[in-house]
C-alpha positions as CSV (number, residue, x, y, z in Angstrom):
1,X,2.8,-22.6,3.9
2,X,3.7,-19.1,2.5
3,X,2.9,-18.6,-0.8
4,X,5.6,-17.6,-3.2
5,X,5.6,-14.5,-4.4
6,X,4.3,-13.8,-8.2
7,X,6.4,-11.8,-10.3
8,X,5.1,-8.6,-12.1
9,X,4.5,-10.6,-15.4
10,X,2.8,-13.4,-13.7
11,X,0.5,-10.8,-12.3
12,X,-0.4,-9.0,-15.3
13,X,-0.7,-12.3,-16.7
14,X,-3.2,-13.4,-14.3
15,X,-5.4,-10.6,-14.9
16,X,-5.1,-10.7,-18.2
17,X,-6.8,-14.5,-18.3
18,X,-9.7,-13.4,-16.4
19,X,-12.2,-12.0,-18.9
20,X,-14.5,-11.0,-16.1
21,X,-12.0,-7.9,-16.0
22,X,-12.1,-4.9,-18.5
23,X,-11.0,-1.5,-18.2
24,X,-9.0,1.7,-18.9
25,X,-5.4,2.7,-18.3
26,X,-4.6,6.9,-18.3
27,X,-1.2,7.4,-17.5
28,X,0.3,10.9,-17.3
29,X,4.4,11.6,-17.2
30,X,6.4,8.9,-17.1
31,X,4.8,6.7,-20.0
32,X,2.6,3.9,-20.3
33,X,4.7,2.1,-17.7
34,X,2.1,0.2,-16.2
35,X,-0.6,-0.9,-19.1
36,X,3.1,-1.7,-20.8
37,X,3.3,-4.9,-18.3
38,X,-0.3,-5.8,-19.6
39,X,0.5,-5.6,-23.3
40,X,3.4,-7.3,-23.4
41,X,2.8,-10.6,-21.7
42,X,0.2,-11.6,-24.1
43,X,-3.8,-11.7,-23.9
44,X,-4.3,-7.6,-23.0
45,X,-7.3,-7.6,-25.6
46,X,-9.3,-9.5,-22.9
47,X,-7.9,-6.5,-19.9
48,X,-8.1,-3.5,-21.8
49,X,-10.6,-1.4,-23.3
50,X,-8.0,1.9,-23.9
51,X,-5.1,2.7,-23.1
52,X,-4.5,6.6,-22.7
53,X,-1.7,9.1,-22.1
54,X,-2.8,12.4,-22.1
55,X,1.2,14.1,-21.7
56,X,0.7,17.7,-23.2
57,X,-1.0,20.0,-20.8
58,X,-3.4,21.5,-23.2
59,X,-4.8,18.1,-24.2
60,X,-5.0,16.8,-20.8
61,X,-6.9,20.0,-20.1
62,X,-9.3,19.4,-22.7
63,X,-9.9,15.6,-21.5
64,X,-10.0,16.0,-17.8
65,X,-10.6,19.8,-17.0
66,X,-8.2,22.6,-16.4
67,X,-6.0,22.3,-13.1
68,X,-3.2,24.3,-11.2
69,X,-1.4,21.0,-10.2
70,X,-1.3,18.2,-13.1
71,X,1.0,15.8,-10.6
72,X,-2.4,16.1,-7.9
73,X,-4.8,14.3,-6.1
74,X,-7.5,16.4,-8.1
75,X,-6.0,15.6,-11.1
76,X,-5.9,12.1,-10.4
77,X,-9.5,12.2,-9.3
78,X,-10.7,13.9,-12.5
79,X,-8.8,11.3,-14.2
80,X,-10.7,8.3,-12.7
81,X,-14.1,10.0,-12.9
82,X,-13.7,10.7,-16.6
83,X,-12.4,7.4,-17.6
84,X,-14.5,5.2,-15.4
85,X,-17.9,7.3,-16.4
86,X,-17.0,7.0,-20.0
87,X,-16.1,2.9,-19.8
88,X,-19.9,2.7,-18.0
89,X,-21.3,4.9,-20.8
90,X,-20.0,3.2,-23.7
91,X,-19.8,-0.7,-22.5
92,X,-22.4,-1.2,-19.9
93,X,-25.1,-2.2,-21.8
94,X,-23.3,-4.5,-24.5
95,X,-21.1,-6.5,-21.7
96,X,-21.9,-4.7,-18.5
97,X,-24.2,-7.8,-17.4
98,X,-21.1,-10.4,-17.0
99,X,-17.9,-7.8,-16.8
100,X,-16.5,-5.8,-13.7
101,X,-15.0,-2.7,-15.1
102,X,-12.2,-0.7,-13.4
103,X,-9.7,2.4,-14.4
104,X,-6.5,2.7,-13.6
105,X,-4.8,5.9,-13.4
106,X,-1.6,8.0,-12.3
107,X,-0.1,11.0,-12.9
108,X,3.3,11.4,-12.1
109,X,6.6,13.6,-11.8
110,X,9.4,10.9,-12.8
111,X,13.2,12.5,-12.5
112,X,13.9,15.0,-15.2
113,X,17.6,15.1,-17.1
114,X,17.5,19.2,-15.8
115,X,15.7,19.0,-12.5
116,X,16.5,18.3,-9.0
117,X,13.1,18.2,-8.0
118,X,11.1,15.4,-5.9
119,X,10.1,12.7,-7.9
120,X,6.4,11.3,-7.1
121,X,3.3,10.6,-8.3
122,X,-0.2,10.1,-7.7
123,X,-1.7,6.4,-8.7
124,X,-5.5,4.9,-8.1
125,X,-7.7,2.3,-9.1
126,X,-11.8,2.4,-9.5
127,X,-13.1,-0.8,-10.2
128,X,-16.3,-3.4,-9.5
129,X,-16.0,-6.6,-7.7
130,X,-19.3,-7.8,-9.0
131,X,-21.1,-6.9,-12.6
132,X,-22.9,-3.5,-12.5
133,X,-22.7,-2.6,-8.6
134,X,-20.9,0.6,-7.4
135,X,-17.6,1.0,-7.6
136,X,-14.9,1.3,-4.4
137,X,-11.8,3.0,-5.1
138,X,-8.1,3.1,-3.7
139,X,-5.9,6.2,-4.2
140,X,-1.8,5.7,-3.2
141,X,0.8,8.6,-3.6
142,X,4.3,7.7,-3.6
143,X,7.8,8.8,-3.6
144,X,10.4,7.5,-6.4
145,X,13.5,7.2,-5.0
146,X,15.7,6.0,-7.7
147,X,18.7,8.0,-9.0
148,X,17.7,7.5,-12.8
149,X,14.5,8.2,-14.8
150,X,14.6,4.9,-16.4
151,X,14.7,3.2,-13.0
152,X,11.9,5.4,-11.5
153,X,9.8,4.4,-14.8
154,X,10.4,0.9,-14.2
155,X,9.4,0.8,-10.5
156,X,6.4,2.8,-11.4
157,X,5.5,-0.1,-13.9
158,X,6.3,-2.9,-11.0
159,X,3.9,-0.9,-8.5
160,X,1.1,0.3,-10.4
161,X,0.4,-3.5,-11.4
162,X,0.8,-4.3,-7.7
163,X,-2.0,-2.0,-7.2
164,X,-4.1,-3.7,-9.8
165,X,-3.3,-7.0,-8.4
166,X,-3.6,-6.5,-5.1
167,X,-7.2,-4.5,-5.7
168,X,-8.5,-7.4,-7.7
169,X,-7.3,-10.2,-5.6
170,X,-6.3,-8.9,-1.7
171,X,-8.9,-6.4,-1.1
172,X,-10.4,-9.0,1.3
173,X,-7.0,-9.0,3.3
174,X,-5.7,-5.2,3.4
175,X,-2.9,-6.3,5.4
176,X,-1.9,-8.5,2.7
177,X,-3.0,-6.0,0.4
178,X,-0.3,-3.3,1.7
179,X,2.3,-5.7,1.9
180,X,2.0,-6.4,-1.9
181,X,2.4,-3.1,-2.8
182,X,6.6,-3.4,-2.7
183,X,6.6,-6.8,-4.5
184,X,9.3,-7.2,-6.7
185,X,11.0,-3.8,-5.2
186,X,13.0,-2.4,-2.6
187,X,11.9,0.5,0.3
188,X,15.1,1.9,-1.7
189,X,13.0,2.6,-4.5
190,X,9.8,3.8,-3.3
191,X,7.8,5.2,-0.3
192,X,4.3,4.9,0.1
193,X,3.6,8.3,2.4
194,X,-0.8,7.9,1.6
195,X,-2.9,5.9,1.0
196,X,-7.0,6.0,0.8
197,X,-10.2,3.4,0.5
198,X,-13.3,4.2,0.0
199,X,-16.1,2.4,-1.6
200,X,-18.8,-0.4,-0.7
201,X,-16.1,-2.9,-0.2
202,X,-14.3,-0.8,2.0
203,X,-16.8,0.9,4.2
204,X,-15.3,-1.1,7.4
205,X,-11.9,-0.2,6.4
206,X,-10.5,3.1,8.9
207,X,-8.4,5.1,6.7
208,X,-6.3,6.0,10.0
209,X,-5.5,2.7,10.5
210,X,-4.3,2.0,7.0
211,X,-1.8,5.2,7.8
212,X,-0.2,3.8,10.6
213,X,0.3,0.8,8.6
214,X,1.7,2.1,6.3
215,X,4.6,3.0,9.1
216,X,4.2,0.3,11.0
217,X,5.0,-2.4,7.9
218,X,8.1,0.4,6.8
219,X,6.1,1.3,3.7
220,X,6.6,4.8,4.8
221,X,8.4,6.5,7.4
222,X,5.4,8.5,8.2
223,X,1.9,9.3,7.5
224,X,-0.3,12.2,8.2
225,X,-4.2,12.8,8.9
226,X,-6.4,16.4,9.8
227,X,-8.5,16.5,12.9
228,X,-11.3,15.2,10.9
229,X,-9.4,11.8,10.5
230,X,-8.8,12.7,6.7
231,X,-5.8,11.5,5.6
232,X,-4.1,13.6,3.9
233,X,-0.2,13.4,1.7
234,X,2.5,15.8,3.5
235,X,3.1,18.5,0.7
236,X,-1.0,19.1,0.6
237,X,-0.5,20.7,3.8
238,X,3.0,21.3,5.1
239,X,3.9,22.8,1.5
240,X,5.8,26.5,2.4
241,X,4.4,26.5,6.0
242,X,5.8,27.3,9.1
243,X,5.6,24.7,11.1
244,X,5.0,23.9,15.0
245,X,5.4,20.1,16.1
246,X,4.5,18.8,19.8
247,X,6.1,15.0,20.2
248,X,4.0,12.5,22.9
249,X,2.4,9.8,23.7
250,X,-1.0,11.7,24.4
251,X,-2.1,9.1,26.7
252,X,-4.3,10.7,27.6
253,X,-3.8,14.5,26.3
254,X,-3.4,16.4,29.4
255,X,-3.7,20.3,30.2
256,X,0.2,20.0,30.1
257,X,0.0,18.9,26.6
258,X,-2.1,22.0,25.7
259,X,-0.4,24.7,27.9
260,X,2.8,23.6,26.1
261,X,1.8,24.0,22.8
262,X,-0.5,27.4,23.3
263,X,2.9,28.7,25.0
264,X,5.1,27.7,22.2
265,X,2.3,28.9,19.6
266,X,2.3,32.1,21.2
267,X,6.0,32.6,20.8
268,X,6.3,31.3,17.8
269,X,4.2,33.3,15.4
270,X,5.8,36.3,17.5
271,X,9.4,35.4,15.7
272,X,9.9,37.7,12.9
273,X,10.6,34.7,10.5
274,X,7.1,33.9,11.0
275,X,5.3,36.8,11.2
276,X,2.8,37.1,8.4
277,X,3.0,33.4,7.3
278,X,0.7,30.5,7.3
279,X,1.4,28.6,10.5
280,X,0.4,24.7,11.2
281,X,0.3,23.1,14.4
282,X,1.2,19.2,14.3
283,X,0.8,16.8,17.1
284,X,3.5,14.1,16.6
285,X,3.6,10.1,17.7
286,X,6.2,7.7,16.8
287,X,5.9,4.1,16.6
288,X,7.5,3.9,19.9
289,X,5.2,6.4,21.5
290,X,2.6,4.1,20.3
291,X,3.9,0.5,21.1
292,X,3.3,-1.1,24.9
293,X,5.6,-4.0,25.2
294,X,6.6,-4.0,21.4
295,X,3.0,-4.3,20.0
296,X,0.5,-1.3,19.0
297,X,-2.9,-1.7,19.7
298,X,-4.9,-0.1,16.9
299,X,-8.3,0.9,19.2
300,X,-5.8,2.2,21.7
301,X,-4.0,4.4,18.7
302,X,-7.6,5.4,17.5
303,X,-9.0,6.7,20.9
304,X,-5.5,8.9,21.3
305,X,-6.2,10.1,17.8
306,X,-9.9,11.0,18.3
307,X,-9.1,12.7,21.6
308,X,-6.7,15.2,19.5
309,X,-9.1,15.4,16.8
310,X,-11.7,17.0,19.4
311,X,-9.0,19.5,20.0
312,X,-8.6,20.3,16.4
313,X,-5.0,18.7,16.3
314,X,-3.2,17.4,13.0
315,X,-1.5,14.2,14.0
316,X,1.7,12.9,12.5
317,X,2.6,9.1,12.7
318,X,6.3,8.7,12.1
319,X,9.4,6.6,12.8
320,X,11.4,9.2,13.3
321,X,12.8,8.4,16.8
322,X,15.6,10.8,16.5
323,X,14.4,14.6,15.9
324,X,16.9,15.1,13.1
325,X,15.1,12.6,11.2
326,X,12.1,14.6,11.9
327,X,13.5,17.8,10.7
328,X,14.8,16.4,7.4
329,X,11.2,15.4,6.7
330,X,9.6,18.4,7.7
331,X,12.3,21.1,5.7
332,X,11.7,18.5,2.6
333,X,8.0,20.8,2.4
334,X,8.8,23.4,3.6
335,X,11.6,26.4,3.9
336,X,9.9,28.2,6.5
337,X,11.0,28.4,10.4
338,X,10.2,25.0,12.6
339,X,9.6,25.1,16.1
340,X,9.6,22.1,18.2
341,X,7.7,22.3,21.7
342,X,9.0,19.8,24.3
343,X,9.7,19.5,27.8
344,X,12.6,19.5,30.3
345,X,13.0,15.4,30.1
346,X,13.4,15.5,26.1
347,X,15.8,18.0,26.3
348,X,17.7,15.8,28.8
349,X,17.3,12.9,26.1
350,X,18.6,14.9,23.2
351,X,21.7,15.9,25.2
352,X,22.7,12.1,25.9
353,X,25.4,11.0,23.4
354,X,24.4,7.3,23.6
355,X,22.0,7.7,21.1
356,X,24.1,8.9,18.2
357,X,26.9,6.6,18.4
358,X,26.3,5.1,15.0
359,X,26.9,8.5,13.5
360,X,30.4,9.5,12.4
361,X,30.1,12.4,14.2
362,X,28.3,11.9,16.9
363,X,26.0,14.2,19.0
364,X,27.5,17.2,16.9
365,X,26.3,15.5,13.5
366,X,23.2,15.2,15.1
367,X,22.8,18.7,16.0
368,X,24.7,19.8,12.9
369,X,21.7,17.9,10.8
370,X,19.1,19.3,13.2
371,X,19.5,23.1,13.5
372,X,21.2,23.1,9.7
373,X,18.2,25.0,9.1
374,X,15.8,27.6,10.6
375,X,14.8,25.8,13.4
376,X,14.4,26.0,17.7
377,X,13.3,24.2,20.3
378,X,10.7,26.0,22.9
379,X,11.0,24.6,26.2
380,X,8.6,23.8,28.8
381,X,9.9,23.7,32.1
382,X,9.7,21.1,34.8
383,X,8.8,21.1,38.4
384,X,11.1,18.4,40.6
385,X,8.4,16.6,42.0
386,X,10.6,15.6,44.9
387,X,12.2,19.3,45.8
388,X,9.7,21.7,43.6
389,X,12.9,23.1,42.1
390,X,12.2,24.7,38.7
391,X,14.2,23.0,35.9
392,X,14.5,25.2,32.9
393,X,16.3,25.5,29.7
394,X,18.4,28.3,31.5
395,X,19.4,26.3,34.6
396,X,19.4,22.9,33.2
397,X,22.5,21.0,34.1
398,X,24.0,18.8,30.9
399,X,27.1,16.4,31.3
400,X,30.2,18.5,31.9
401,X,31.8,17.7,28.6
402,X,28.7,19.1,26.7
403,X,28.4,22.4,28.9
404,X,29.9,24.5,26.6
405,X,27.7,23.1,23.6
406,X,24.5,23.3,25.5
407,X,25.5,27.0,26.0
408,X,26.5,27.9,23.0
409,X,23.0,26.8,21.8
410,X,21.4,28.9,24.3
411,X,23.2,31.6,23.7
412,X,22.2,31.5,19.7
413,X,18.5,30.8,20.6
414,X,18.3,27.5,19.3
415,X,17.2,26.1,22.7
416,X,14.2,29.0,24.4
417,X,12.4,29.0,27.9
418,X,8.7,29.1,27.6
419,X,6.6,32.1,28.9
420,X,3.2,32.5,30.2
421,X,3.0,28.7,31.5
422,X,0.2,27.7,34.0
423,X,2.0,26.9,37.0
424,X,-0.8,24.5,38.2
425,X,0.2,22.2,34.9
426,X,3.4,21.6,36.1
427,X,2.6,18.9,38.5
428,X,0.8,16.8,35.8
429,X,2.2,13.7,34.3
430,X,0.0,11.4,31.9
431,X,1.7,8.4,33.5
432,X,-0.1,9.9,36.8
433,X,-3.2,10.5,34.9
434,X,-3.6,7.3,33.3
435,X,-3.2,5.5,36.5
436,X,-6.0,7.4,38.1
437,X,-8.3,7.1,35.3
438,X,-7.8,3.4,35.8
439,X,-8.0,2.9,39.6
440,X,-11.6,5.3,39.3
441,X,-9.5,8.4,40.8
442,X,-12.7,11.0,40.4
443,X,-9.6,13.5,40.5
444,X,-8.2,12.9,37.0
445,X,-11.3,14.9,35.5
446,X,-9.5,18.4,36.5
447,X,-6.1,17.2,34.8
448,X,-7.2,17.0,31.3
449,X,-9.2,19.6,29.1
450,X,-13.3,19.3,29.6
451,X,-13.6,17.5,25.7
452,X,-11.1,15.2,26.7
453,X,-12.7,14.0,29.8
454,X,-16.0,14.1,28.0
455,X,-14.6,11.4,25.3
456,X,-12.9,9.2,27.8
457,X,-15.8,8.8,30.1
458,X,-18.6,8.4,27.1
459,X,-16.1,5.8,25.2
460,X,-14.8,4.1,28.6
461,X,-11.2,5.1,27.0
462,X,-8.0,4.0,28.7
463,X,-10.1,1.7,31.5
464,X,-12.3,3.9,32.8
465,X,-15.1,2.6,34.6
466,X,-17.9,4.4,36.1
């Protein structure tokens, strides 16, 4: 039997009634919206040691140290460090033997009356699960999507209570914790685009899986982490960078994967709009790339991520089946040029009108949204397995009714043929490499980069048997 969802007030009251939990609330940017719930339901004296809002920047710097960005992960960490340390210093000796301490903090940019900047915030809780033990920590970044400041404040308060309640009562069931984050909210109000768990009670949790779960459960449309496996909030690494993306299943990463990306990058960095700019290369996997028969194998996902990480690639997980949605997402964080590296089969898919039947403007609306900013497609050729013919962007045949549109895109350099590619890579297809691995056909090793071959053999990935 499914347990009924608790209201926000019920969650706050449940915590207030638990005399073993005692802590500090530090909130900057949208009032004391989370602490307010604990005050109004009654019994807050048993939960709240201190509530503070260091709203003024000078005051905030005096307490937490100077910073260049006030709504940032760095500022949130300094708030948690300061408040948790003070709590332990002042109260550990007197009540620490019977009390689990916590510090909750947020730093938020809510919708202003004059500005149109993105509304977002960092929230975190550092907490003990038993008296006088090392604390664990949850760090979250959210986007607030309501149209008014008042609505955003309300959503922030509800979300913060969900975080605190989930940390205390659901930390042993991370799936339930993630699902509870939007209790009494909707996805149209809040997006959770980053979460990081750390500390002793989360030692067996992999934050890359947490990133995947955010997207799979619909709390976010995308999540990102570095080649080292560190989860990041998109603006931390996308901000004002020129971006080159290759989408794929990467099961496994092949020589074609790298050759396509290397060729695209060589041309991308020579574009006049890109020269002298910071360039970020992303490898993207959609939920569709990750699923097999509608299911996602978490270990298989981690294996693919490890292969990309061994090659130094930053990974993006997304629910952007259509490329124009990916473009919208990237241009949210940068005003620089974006390039998409893809093969001929993907270009063919983009020019199938059936995928745009739900758009009023059909394929034209899709292309208008995809190319409205400075974006280009870098196209890798295909050697037809049956005829040996070389198919490129320049000679690709599309349906007759779209030929003029396709010619327009070629002429205006929205589609660009890649040059300098390695012809020996053209016969390589990842599905055939995967089949060779499973059949113990040793020729697969020549079809993937050396680092990838080494990891597959060492870990026995994709059904490899010695």
